[in-house]
N, C-alpha and C positions, 0 to 999 in steps of 0.2 A: 365882787364877781371876778372870775378869772379872765384874763386878757389873752387873746390869741396872738402869738408873734408871727407864725407862718403856717401855711398849710400846703400839703402836697398830696399826690394821689399815685397809687400803684395799681396796675391791672395785671392779674396773673392768668387771665383766661378770656373767654368770649362772651361772658354775661355780666350783668350788673352785680351778681353775687360774688364775682371774682375781683371786685374793686375794693381797695382799701384806702381809706382816708387817713392821712398821716398829719396829725395836728400837734403843733409845738406851742406851749403856753409860755408866757413871760416869766413864770416862776420856775422854769426849767423842766417841767413835766412834759412828757410826750405821750399821746395816745394814738393807737392805730385801731381804726374802727372799720369793720367790714360793712359794706353798704347793702348787703343782701336784703335787709328789712325794707329798703327803699324800692325793691323790685316791683312792689305792688302800687307804688305811687306813680301816677301817669306823668307828672312833671319830671321826676328823676329818670323814668324810662325814656322819655323824649330826649333828655340831656345825654343819656348814654347812647342812644341810637344815632344822634348826629355829632357825637364826640365832644360836645360842650362840657360834659361832666368832667373831662380831664383838664379843665381850666378853672379850678376853684380859686377864689380870692378871699381875703379877710380884711375887715375893717377894725379888727381887734375885739369886737363884740360878738361876731358871728362869722360863719363861713358862708359864702354866697356864690351864685353862678350868674352868668349873663342874662338868664331869663327871669331873674328875680327869686328863684328858689333859694332857700337859706336854711341853715341850721344854727340855732342860737347856742350859746355856751350851755344853757340849761338842757337843751335837747341832746347835745353832745354828751354831757355828763350822764344823762338818763340812758343813752345808748351804751356807754361804758359800763354802767351798772346792770346792764342786761334788760333794760326796760323797752328796747326797741326804738324805733324812730317814727 
């Protein structure tokens, strides 16, 4: 399984659809994922509304937020492949 080295976030607008997750893997690969698919997820909407979405963390296996919301490597790769989140 891919290990996540670091994660960042960029926001180019005023909605969750404008948020990009910037994920760097240990193997040198980087993916930038728009979080627009998460706009229908109440947990991610709440994170966006109180700005906690802008503080992602990683434990190497997933990206997670203070409320317990998380994206596993498998979910991230599915999103990269166009499978949504």
